[in-house]
C-alpha positions as CSV (number, residue, x, y, z in Angstrom):
1,M,82.5,222.9,-62.6
2,I,79.0,222.8,-64.0
3,S,80.1,220.4,-66.8
4,T,81.7,218.2,-64.1
5,I,78.5,218.1,-62.1
6,A,76.5,217.3,-65.2
7,S,78.9,214.5,-66.1
8,V,78.7,213.0,-62.7
9,S,74.9,213.3,-62.7
10,F,74.7,211.6,-66.1
11,S,77.0,208.8,-64.9
12,L,74.9,208.2,-61.8
13,W,71.8,208.1,-64.0
14,L,73.4,205.5,-66.3
15,I,74.4,203.4,-63.3
16,S,70.9,203.6,-61.8
17,M,69.4,202.5,-65.2
18,A,71.8,199.6,-65.3
19,I,70.9,198.5,-61.8
20,G,67.2,198.8,-62.6
21,A,67.6,196.7,-65.7
22,V,69.4,193.9,-63.8
23,A,66.9,194.0,-61.0
24,Q,63.9,193.3,-63.3
25,P,63.5,189.6,-64.0
26,P,63.4,188.5,-67.7
27,V,60.1,187.6,-69.4
28,L,60.0,183.9,-70.2
29,D,58.5,182.1,-73.2
30,T,56.5,178.9,-73.1
31,N,59.7,176.9,-72.8
32,G,60.9,178.8,-69.8
33,E,63.5,180.7,-71.9
34,Q,64.2,184.4,-71.8
35,L,62.6,186.6,-74.4
36,E,65.3,188.3,-76.5
37,S,65.3,191.2,-79.0
38,G,65.9,190.1,-82.6
39,R,63.9,186.9,-82.1
40,E,60.4,186.3,-83.4
41,Y,57.5,185.1,-81.2
42,Y,53.8,184.5,-81.3
43,I,51.7,186.2,-78.7
44,L,49.0,183.8,-77.6
45,G,46.1,184.3,-75.2
46,R,46.6,182.3,-72.0
47,A,43.5,180.2,-72.8
48,T,44.7,178.9,-76.1
49,H,42.0,176.2,-76.2
50,V,39.5,179.1,-76.6
51,T,41.1,181.7,-78.9
52,G,44.2,182.1,-81.1
53,G,47.1,184.4,-81.3
54,L,47.4,188.2,-81.9
55,T,47.3,189.3,-85.4
56,M,46.6,192.3,-87.7
57,I,43.0,192.9,-88.5
58,N,41.3,195.2,-91.0
59,P,37.5,195.3,-90.3
60,N,36.8,198.3,-92.5
61,N,39.1,197.3,-95.4
62,T,41.1,200.5,-94.9
63,C,44.5,201.4,-93.5
64,P,45.9,201.4,-90.9
65,F,45.4,198.0,-89.4
66,Y,44.3,197.2,-85.9
67,V,45.8,194.6,-83.5
68,G,43.4,191.9,-82.7
69,Q,43.1,188.3,-81.8
70,L,42.0,185.3,-83.8
71,A,38.8,183.8,-82.6
72,I,39.9,180.2,-83.3
73,A,41.9,178.1,-80.9
74,P,44.5,176.4,-83.2
75,I,47.5,178.6,-84.1
76,A,47.9,178.6,-87.8
77,P,51.5,179.9,-88.7
78,E,50.4,180.8,-92.2
79,S,47.8,183.3,-90.9
80,V,49.3,184.6,-87.7
81,P,52.2,187.2,-88.0
82,T,55.1,186.9,-85.7
83,I,56.1,189.6,-83.2
84,M,59.5,191.1,-82.4
85,F,60.3,193.1,-79.3
86,Q,63.0,195.8,-78.9
87,P,63.9,197.2,-75.5
88,Y,64.0,201.0,-75.2
89,A,67.2,200.8,-73.1
90,F,70.2,201.1,-75.4
91,G,72.3,197.9,-75.6
92,E,69.7,195.8,-73.8
93,T,69.0,192.4,-75.5
94,I,66.9,190.6,-72.9
95,I,63.2,191.5,-72.6
96,R,62.6,192.2,-68.9
97,E,59.4,192.7,-66.9
98,S,58.1,196.3,-66.5
99,R,60.7,197.8,-68.9
100,D,59.7,199.9,-71.9
101,L,59.9,198.2,-75.3
102,S,58.5,198.5,-78.8
103,V,56.4,195.8,-80.4
104,K,56.3,195.2,-84.2
105,F,54.7,192.5,-86.4
106,Q,57.3,190.7,-88.5
107,T,55.9,188.0,-90.7
108,I,53.3,189.6,-92.9
109,R,51.7,187.2,-95.4
110,S,48.5,189.1,-96.2
111,Q,48.4,190.8,-99.6
112,A,46.1,193.5,-98.1
113,V,48.8,194.4,-95.5
114,I,51.5,194.6,-98.2
115,R,49.3,196.9,-100.3
116,C,48.9,199.3,-97.3
117,T,52.7,199.8,-97.2
118,Q,52.5,200.7,-93.6
119,S,54.7,200.2,-90.6
120,P,53.7,197.1,-88.5
121,A,54.8,198.8,-85.3
122,W,52.3,199.1,-82.5
123,R,50.8,202.3,-81.3
124,V,47.9,203.5,-79.1
125,G,45.0,205.0,-81.0
126,K,42.8,207.8,-79.7
127,D,39.9,207.3,-77.3
128,D,36.9,205.8,-79.1
129,P,33.8,207.9,-78.1
130,V,31.5,204.9,-78.3
131,T,33.4,202.2,-76.4
132,R,35.6,204.6,-74.3
133,R,38.5,202.3,-75.0
134,R,41.8,202.9,-76.8
135,F,42.4,200.6,-79.7
136,I,46.0,199.3,-80.3
137,M,46.8,200.0,-83.9
138,T,49.7,199.8,-86.4
139,G,51.1,202.2,-88.9
140,N,53.3,205.4,-88.9
141,E,56.4,204.2,-87.1
142,S,57.3,207.7,-86.1
143,E,54.2,207.6,-83.8
144,A,55.0,204.1,-82.4
145,D,54.5,203.7,-78.7
146,F,56.5,201.8,-76.0
147,F,54.7,199.1,-74.1
148,A,55.8,196.9,-71.2
149,I,55.2,193.3,-70.1
150,E,54.2,192.5,-66.5
151,R,53.8,189.1,-64.9
152,S,50.2,188.2,-64.0
153,R,48.7,185.4,-61.9
154,D,48.5,183.0,-64.9
155,G,50.9,184.5,-67.5
156,Y,51.8,188.0,-68.6
157,N,49.9,191.3,-69.1
158,L,50.7,193.8,-71.8
159,L,50.7,197.4,-70.5
160,W,51.0,200.9,-71.9
161,C,52.5,203.1,-69.3
162,P,55.7,204.7,-70.7
163,T,58.3,205.5,-68.1
164,E,61.8,205.3,-69.5
165,S,60.8,206.5,-73.0
166,C,58.7,209.4,-71.9
167,R,60.2,211.1,-68.9
168,A,58.6,214.4,-69.7
169,C,55.1,213.1,-70.2
170,G,53.9,213.7,-66.7
171,R,51.4,211.1,-65.5
172,P,50.2,209.2,-68.6
173,K,46.8,207.5,-68.7
174,C,48.1,204.0,-68.2
175,G,46.2,201.0,-69.3
176,Y,46.4,197.2,-69.6
177,A,45.6,195.4,-72.8
178,G,42.5,193.3,-73.1
179,I,40.0,192.2,-75.7
180,L,36.9,194.0,-76.9
181,T,34.6,192.0,-79.2
182,K,32.8,194.2,-81.7
183,D,30.8,192.7,-84.6
184,E,32.4,189.3,-83.9
185,T,35.9,190.8,-84.3
186,R,38.3,190.7,-81.3
187,F,40.2,194.0,-80.9
188,L,43.2,194.5,-78.6
189,V,42.3,197.5,-76.5
190,L,43.3,199.4,-73.3
191,D,41.2,200.7,-70.4
192,G,39.4,197.5,-69.5
193,P,39.9,194.1,-68.0
194,A,43.4,192.8,-68.6
195,L,44.0,189.6,-70.6
196,S,46.9,187.2,-69.8
197,F,49.2,186.2,-72.6
198,R,52.0,183.7,-73.4
199,F,54.9,184.0,-75.8
200,L,55.8,181.1,-78.1
201,K,59.2,181.3,-79.8
202,V,59.2,180.6,-83.5
């Protein structure tokens, strides 16, 4: 009897997850096409005439690397790594709004990055005592975090607020990703003003 109830409960949970996935609209790239897992993209700031795309930065010449933004407007493919998204939901191939997903750099051309032999998966760093912001970092795939993409007024926001992937976490300290400029380096951080992004398919 107990096993039957558990089986029914699990089936209902799967159905609710499927309904929730369908209900969420897909994230669209700059061509108006759905983002898909297994495809590579550039993440660009909405105001591309001002700044460039997201990349890996190494301000202290040590590992692991931080996620940051190029300060120049033109997107230079040879210096900007591509990004790949992977939905948390098993079997899902479309990237949908407000659903948990992992983010990982793919095209890595920097010799410094290669020497670090680290994972290019994104994760959330600890609170910085000086800036009181959490820096988005890479490295140690076992500690990789799940993010989400939400539609904003003029593009999309990146958000850390795990729901599907962390049901036992209680109430996480959610935060939108924005830019913090420190020593002329643009870091991607949480806990401040959100920045809008666009996604350009390679």
